[in-house]
N, C-alpha and C positions, 0 to 999 in steps of 0.2 A: 403461298409462300413455300420456300425451298428450305429444306430443314437447314442448311448452313446460315442462313439468313434468320430464322429463328434463334439460333444457336447464337449468332453474334449478337442479337439484341438482348437475349438472356445475359450474355457475359456484360455487355455494356450497363446492363441496370446492375448488375452485382457491382460492377465499378461505382456505380453512381452512388448504388445504396452504402456500399462500405465506406467511401469516401465521406458520404453526408453523417454517417456514424463516429466518424474517427473527429470531424469538425464539432460536431453536434457536443459529443464525449468531451472534447478539450475545454470547448467554451464552457459547458456547466461546472467541470472540474477547475476552471480556471477563475471563475466568478468568486471564488474564495480568498481570502489574503492568505498566501502561500507562506508567510514568513512566519516562523514560529507556530505553524499551524501542522497538525498531523492530520494526514489524509486517510482517512477509514473507508476507502474503496471496497465495497462488499465486505464491510466489518472486520478488515484487516490493513494494518500499517505497516510499513517498513521505514525504520529509522535507523540514524548512524549512531553509534554510542560513543561520545567526545571525551569520556573521562574515565579513570582507573578504578573508580568506586566500586564496581562488580567484579573487577579481578580475583581470582583468575576463573571464575565463571563466565563472565563477560568480557573479552578484553577490548582495550580501547581500539576505536576506528571500525568496532565489527559491525555488520549490520543485524538488526535484530527484526522479528515478525512480530508484531503485537496485534491482539484479539480486541476489539473494543468490547468493553462490556457497560451493563447498564446498572443502576443504583438497585436492582433486583438480584443480582449476582452476588454470591457468596464470597466475601474475601478470605483466603487461607494464610492464616498465620504458620508461619516457618522459622526454623533456626538459623543463623547467621553460617555460612560457610556450607550450606546442605549439599551443594552441588546438583539440585534438583530444581526442576524450572517451577513448582509449586511455590506460591507465596510471593513470586517476583512480578512487582505491577508498575505501571506508570501512571504517575499523577502530575498533576497540573500546579505549578503555582503560578498565580497571577502578579505576584507581588516579591519574589524573590531577589530579582536583579533589576532594581531601577524600574519598576513597574513593568517589565518585560514577562510576557507569557514564557514560563521555563517549565519543560519535560524533565521530569526524572525518573530514572528506572533502577530502582531499589527494591530489597526485600521487605514484607511486611512481617516484625519480628513481634509485634505487641498490639495490646489495646487497651484505652485507656479505659476508666471509670465512667466518662462522659461520652464512651463510644466512640472516642477519635483513636486512629491507629498510629502506629509507632516503626518507622520506617528505618533502616540501616543499609548501607552500602556494604556488600562482604569484605572488600578492603578498607573500609574504615574502623577505626578503633570504637568510636562514640555511635549513638544513635543520631539520627537528623534532631537538629535542635527546635524543631516545631512538631506540631503534631498536625497530622493528615485528616479532614472531615471527609467522608465517606462521597460527597459528590466530585471532588477533587480527583477521585482514583477513575480513571477512564480506562484503563487498558490493561491486559494481562499479557505477560512474555508468553510465547508460543516457543521460538529457538533461534539459533543463530543462524543469520541466513550467509548462504554461500557466494552469494552475488547481491548487488544493492540494487537490482529492477523492481519498481514497486509493481504493483496491480495495476495500475494507471498505464505506465510506460508498458507492460505486458499485454495489455490490450491493444494501445495506439501502435506498437511495433507489429502484433500478429495481424492486424487490420491494413496496415500499409504492406507487410510482406503480401497478404493474399492478393491486396489489389492490384500488386504489380504484375502478381501471376494471372491475375483475370485481365490485365491490360495486356500483358506478352500474349495470352490465347487468342485474346481478339484480336490484335494484329497479325499473329501467324494464320488466323483463319482468314482474316480479310485479303491476305496476300493470296492465300491459297484459292480463295474463292474467285480474286480478281484473274489468278491465271488460267483458270477453268472456265472464264469469259461468262462467269454469272453475277457480276455484279449488277446488272440492269434487271434482274429477274424478281425485283423486289416488288 
């Protein structure tokens, strides 16, 4: 086999492998209920903040990066308006609004004698009117994102871009090989 044919087969294989990865990855990720779900791909999620309860620390309509935590992770108690990310968490409430799963990003400001946590938005006068159990806390604030792209979208876009490059290289190599008259030497 000629070097060009081997290179062409390698590029074709990479294209097929990359497209298979994108298809498989999207099938796996889309089997979850995407409505009111946080997609913790690789233990991180990006979500849009839709209220002003954490202003000025987190503005309305900003995207934030959240790190998934487990029940073994320590929960830090913070003070309201500390302008630090420590103590800012996402907790989920299954029954807050008409039995719909709701994610709330607020600062943990205390703990009760029963071991439940007290949360408050930086822009709220009062603490949240309910206590939060440890298993309801699912993520820790990392930072405000400059873009809304999620890890899943980044992987998909990158893979599609690479597939496009591989396809272009394969086409150009095929055209070059056909010009040389080597297409029947395989």
